[in-house]
C-alpha positions, 0 to 999 in steps of 0.5 A: 205189617208189624208182628203183633199177636192177634189177641192185641189186635182184637183188643185194639179193634174193640177199644179204638174208633176209626177206619183202621179198627173197623177194617180189622173188625170187619175184613178177613184176617189171617194168622201166620205162625202166630202173626197177623197177615194180610194174606195166606200162603199155605205150605206144609210148615205154616200154621194158618188161621183165618177169621172172618166177620160173619155177622154184626156180632160173630166172627168165624175162626178157621183153623186150617192147621188143626182142621176146624171152624167155629163161630164165636162172639166178635168181642172175644180175643183169640190166642194161637200162641200154643196152637199145637196144643190148643187154641183159646177164644176169650173175654173176661167172663168166658173162656173157650178152648179147643183141642184136637187129639190124633191117637194114631199109633197110640193105645187111645181112642175117642171113645176111651178118651170121652170116658176117661176125660169126664170120669171124675166130673160126676162128683160131689162138688159139681152138679151136671145139668146135661150129659147127652149124645147127639150129632152136630153137623155130621159129627158124633157129639158128646155134650156135658154141662156142669157147674160148681160153687164159685171159689172165693180166691179167684176173681170172676171164677169161671165155675160154669162149664160146657164141653163137646167131644167131636168123634171125627174118625176112628183115631181123632176127636175134637174138644170144645170146652167152654168155661164161664162166670155166667150160666152156659146153656145159652152158649150151645150155639157156639158148639153147634157151629163147630164143623171140620175143614181140610187140614192144611199146613201144621200146628205150631208153638208160636210162643216162648217163655223167659224168666222175669228177674227176681229180687232175691236176697244176696246169698240166693242170688249168688246161688242161682248164678253159681248153679244156674247161670249160663256158665254154670257147670253140671252138678249132681244131687240125690234123693236118699230118704235116710238123710232126712234125719241122719246124714251118715249113710249119704256120707259114706255113699259119697266116700264110696263114690268119691263125690259130694252131692250139692243137692238133696230132694225131699217130699213134704205134704200140704198140711205138714210143718215147715221142715226147718230142722231138715233144712238146717241139717242139709245146709250145715252139711253144705247142701242145698234142698229141693223141697217138694210140697205136694197134696197128701196122698189121694187128697184133693186140696184145690177147692179148699185152697182156692176158697182160702182154707189154706191162707194161714197155713201158707203164711206160716209156712212162708215165714218159716221159709223166710226165716231160714233165709238160705236158698231153697229150691221150692218145687210145688205140686210137681208132675201135675200132668200125671193122673197119679197126682190129685192136683191133676186137672183130670180131678178138677173138671179138666181145668188146668186154669185151677192148677195155675191159680193154686200156684199163683196163690201160694206165690203171692202169699209167699211174695207178701211174706217177703220170701226172697230165698225161694227159687221156684221150680216148675216140674211136669212129668216127661209124658202126660197120663193121660196123654190128652191135649187138654192134659198137655204139660204146657197148659199148666204153665203159670206164667213167667213171673212164677217160675225160676227154673224148669224141671225135667222128670223122666224115669226109665221105669223098666218093664216090670209092669205090663205096658212099660218099656225099657227107655235109654236116657236119650229116648227120654230127654232128647225130645224133651229137651228139644221141646222145652228148649223152644218154648223156655228160655230158662235154665233146666234141671232134672228134678228127679230120675233114675234107671230100673234094673228090670228090663235091661242092662242098668250099668250100661244105661248109666254109662250111656247117660254120663256120655249123653249129658254133655249134649244138654247143656241147659241142663244145669243140676241133675237129681238121682232118685236113690229108692225103690218103688214096691208093687201092691204085694211089697216086692221091689218093682222098680229098683232105682238105687245107684248102690244096688251092686258093686257094678252099678256103683262103679258105673256111677262113680266112673261117670262122676269122675270124668 
């Protein structure tokens, strides 16, 4: 049988008439590693789902790899492309997301998960309608129902929410999160249909993403090929705060390293003016900028942006970028899967679709303004905080046409703070690189990273990093964060500077020279 995703097959079943369509709609259907199959053959490496027609109006999905079954309206389509993270059942009005979290060998627990996941739902923008504990099919369940005002930028905004967290043991919890443009109270029957089944096989990522060819201006197209083409060599950039306004210290650092950095990274807040002067200073000194646009510290602008309140600001910003004309790495709302970022979905009803809507809305305004020199960098943190499946980085990916480069960020933070551990370069980047190489057919860059000097041998860490980098050929650009994080008392906590000592500088210089 042709390898057709089940979502497409269900749509065909709804639209077409005739025996073939009825057979798909009414018969049992299996999905084997994301592909339609006529029968299932279980083994440890297979991701098997089974869909049964159980009434004139309902289907039942049995997800053997994740160990549950749930009933849903049979006109909805099913997306198992990110089965290892979540399964989606949806139509144009309603979206059902199903997650399984296993907290074995982690600090998390089902009770902690339920508490922290829902901590920010009682908020001024939300109206909570139901908040209760119950038992459903033998499982303890926490049920929460709420709504917010619809957002004007999103067509058919799903502003009504119904969620249930099912505790399935001391370390396992399932979440069913329903979002709809219509009131969701009558959909409680879907929640009530949820049951556990024995786990067989393993959940997999059954999808990969590839970049869409862009109409960059000539200079930006050459830039992209030079630095991110398949034959491009690895090169370096740096965050050095003083270079925003005065390039002299950076030049002296480059002289000491006997190396010229090709990239600078700058951080700007939504609402700030387009940094034309800083970009021109960098370009005049033969450097390109990774421009990071983030919400101001502690401010959540998501709802305001999606109500069009920043449209004029974005149009003006886009006009400035277009007028500048030279290539810019545009990194929007990076590390979105970290709860230190106010654009994390932790603060917007666990709804990663809203992050993606902000990204797409910004992109569309830039495109309408004719911006052809922005290279869009999508950049989660290496670990998700909180480490819950609804907060997994892949839930935040806005779509192939909206991204040009995949950014990787993982710091060796050292162990200044309780709970932090010393991590070598490969411990951070080997699993991240392997996962992203499976999912993304894009060039990679390390958008920012560093090694603390508290907790281990920083100089040895740097030497090991340079010896390992050839094992990561898809990483084309590497940017060192040359700064220091202070603790609450203003004392150095994470010292990432490569010029911290003569020995550290020499270790870096030696690596760059190889």
